[in-house]
C-alpha positions as CSV (number, residue, x, y, z in Angstrom):
1,M,-10.9,-10.1,6.0
2,I,-8.5,-7.8,7.8
3,I,-5.8,-6.0,5.7
4,G,-2.5,-4.4,6.8
5,L,-1.3,-1.8,4.3
6,L,2.1,-0.2,4.1
7,S,4.4,1.3,1.5
8,D,7.8,3.0,1.1
9,T,9.8,1.0,3.7
10,H,13.0,1.8,1.8
11,G,14.9,-1.0,3.4
12,F,13.6,-0.6,6.9
13,L,10.9,-2.7,8.4
14,D,9.9,-1.6,12.0
15,E,9.5,-4.7,14.1
16,R,6.2,-3.2,15.5
17,V,4.5,-3.9,12.2
18,Y,4.3,-7.6,13.3
19,G,2.2,-6.6,16.4
20,H,0.0,-4.2,14.5
21,F,-0.6,-6.7,11.6
22,G,-0.8,-9.8,13.9
23,D,-4.5,-10.3,13.3
24,C,-4.4,-9.4,9.7
25,D,-5.5,-12.0,7.1
26,Q,-3.3,-10.3,4.4
27,I,-0.6,-7.6,4.1
28,W,-0.4,-5.3,1.1
29,H,2.9,-3.5,0.3
30,A,2.6,-0.7,-2.3
31,G,6.2,-0.6,-3.3
32,D,9.6,0.9,-2.6
33,V,10.4,-2.0,-0.3
34,G,14.1,-1.3,-0.7
35,D,15.3,-4.8,0.0
36,V,13.7,-8.2,-1.0
37,V,14.5,-9.5,2.6
38,I,11.5,-7.2,3.7
39,F,9.2,-8.9,1.2
40,N,10.4,-12.2,2.2
41,K,9.9,-11.5,6.0
42,L,6.3,-10.1,5.4
43,A,5.5,-13.1,3.0
44,A,6.5,-15.6,5.7
45,F,4.5,-13.7,8.3
46,K,1.1,-13.4,6.4
47,P,-0.1,-13.7,2.8
48,L,1.4,-10.8,0.9
49,Q,0.2,-8.8,-2.1
50,A,2.9,-6.5,-3.2
51,V,4.3,-4.4,-6.1
52,Y,7.8,-3.0,-6.7
53,G,8.5,0.7,-6.6
54,N,10.9,3.1,-8.5
55,V,13.7,2.6,-6.1
56,D,13.6,-1.1,-6.0
57,G,16.4,-3.0,-7.8
58,R,16.5,-6.1,-10.0
59,E,16.1,-8.6,-7.2
60,V,12.9,-7.1,-6.0
61,R,11.6,-6.5,-9.6
62,S,12.3,-10.1,-10.6
63,G,10.0,-11.4,-7.9
64,W,7.2,-8.8,-7.7
65,P,5.0,-7.1,-10.4
66,E,4.9,-3.4,-11.1
67,D,1.0,-3.6,-10.9
68,A,-1.2,-6.1,-9.1
69,R,-4.8,-6.6,-9.9
70,F,-6.7,-8.9,-7.6
71,T,-10.0,-9.4,-5.9
72,C,-10.5,-9.4,-2.2
73,E,-13.9,-10.2,-0.7
74,G,-15.7,-9.3,-3.8
75,L,-13.8,-5.9,-4.3
76,R,-11.6,-5.4,-7.3
77,V,-8.2,-4.0,-6.2
78,W,-5.4,-2.4,-8.3
79,M,-2.2,-1.7,-6.6
80,T,0.7,0.2,-8.3
81,H,3.5,2.3,-6.8
82,I,3.3,5.5,-8.8
83,G,-0.4,6.4,-9.6
84,G,-1.0,9.9,-8.6
85,Y,-4.1,10.7,-6.6
86,P,-7.6,12.0,-7.2
87,P,-8.0,14.1,-9.3
88,R,-4.2,14.3,-10.2
89,Y,-3.5,10.8,-11.5
90,N,-0.5,9.7,-13.6
91,P,-1.9,10.1,-17.2
92,Q,-1.2,6.5,-18.1
93,V,-3.0,5.3,-14.9
94,L,-5.9,7.6,-15.4
95,R,-6.6,6.0,-18.9
96,V,-6.7,2.6,-17.3
97,L,-8.8,3.8,-14.4
98,R,-11.4,5.3,-16.8
99,A,-11.5,2.1,-18.9
100,D,-11.7,-0.3,-15.9
101,P,-12.0,1.4,-12.4
102,P,-11.3,-0.9,-9.6
103,D,-13.2,-0.6,-6.3
104,I,-10.0,0.1,-4.4
105,F,-6.9,1.8,-6.0
106,V,-3.8,1.6,-3.9
107,C,-0.6,3.6,-4.4
108,G,2.6,4.6,-2.5
109,H,5.4,6.8,-3.7
110,T,4.3,10.2,-2.3
111,H,4.9,9.4,1.3
112,I,1.7,11.2,2.0
113,L,-1.1,9.4,3.8
114,R,-4.4,9.7,1.9
115,V,-7.6,7.9,2.1
116,M,-10.4,9.3,-0.2
117,A,-13.2,8.4,-2.6
118,D,-13.1,9.6,-6.2
119,P,-16.7,10.5,-7.2
120,K,-15.6,10.9,-10.9
121,L,-14.3,7.2,-11.1
122,N,-17.3,5.2,-9.7
123,N,-16.4,6.2,-6.1
124,L,-13.4,4.2,-6.1
125,L,-11.5,4.2,-2.8
126,Y,-8.0,5.6,-3.1
127,L,-5.5,4.4,-0.5
128,N,-2.1,5.6,0.2
129,P,-0.7,4.5,3.5
130,G,2.1,7.1,3.5
131,A,5.6,5.8,4.3
132,A,6.7,3.2,6.9
133,G,10.4,3.7,6.5
134,H,12.9,6.3,7.5
135,H,13.9,7.6,4.0
136,G,12.0,10.5,2.6
137,F,10.4,13.8,3.6
138,H,7.6,12.6,5.6
139,K,7.5,13.5,9.2
140,V,5.6,10.5,10.8
141,R,5.8,6.9,9.6
142,T,2.4,5.4,9.0
143,L,0.4,2.3,8.1
144,L,-3.3,1.6,7.4
145,K,-5.3,-1.3,8.7
146,F,-8.9,-1.9,7.6
147,E,-11.5,-4.6,7.2
148,I,-13.3,-5.8,4.0
149,N,-16.7,-7.3,4.9
150,S,-19.4,-8.2,2.5
151,G,-17.8,-6.0,-0.2
152,K,-17.5,-3.0,2.0
153,V,-14.3,-1.3,3.5
154,Q,-14.8,-0.8,7.2
155,H,-13.0,0.2,10.3
156,M,-10.1,2.0,8.6
157,R,-7.4,3.0,11.1
158,V,-4.2,4.9,10.7
159,I,-1.3,3.5,12.7
160,E,1.6,5.9,13.5
161,L,5.0,4.3,14.0
162,G,6.6,7.4,15.2
163,K,8.7,10.1,13.6
164,R,10.9,9.5,10.7
165,G,14.3,8.8,11.9
166,A,13.1,7.8,15.4
167,L,13.8,4.1,16.1
168,V,11.2,3.7,18.8
């Protein structure tokens, strides 16, 4: 199973995402989509797992959840937009993580690309793809792409879309 992961598009979807995610089986979007049209385009392209973020309005929030829990190739996944990161989780998120840690915890919000294991929480894999849009303080727009095979995450790749503000 090949997964394409992005977040924080803030109303802008770089057309190159389609090429980078062309061989993906699913796309995951970790919130702050900015416009429901982007969710619709992604869902028409590939099966989509997505959550809304803090900047998303009523139209996005009415069609997508704040939190998504699902299983992918035997791994339990929890995706939410604002979750913090190891070891600085949002306090509400930390309570849930301690009670029922997923195998993969996906967040957005910070615009900072992070991939790390959390040894204090059953070695859950923390993923934040950074930001794919132009709005924010990040310098480079990023995506993540990886495979899940036999319950293992493999072949993790960072895809850079260029500098924030650069259209090509």
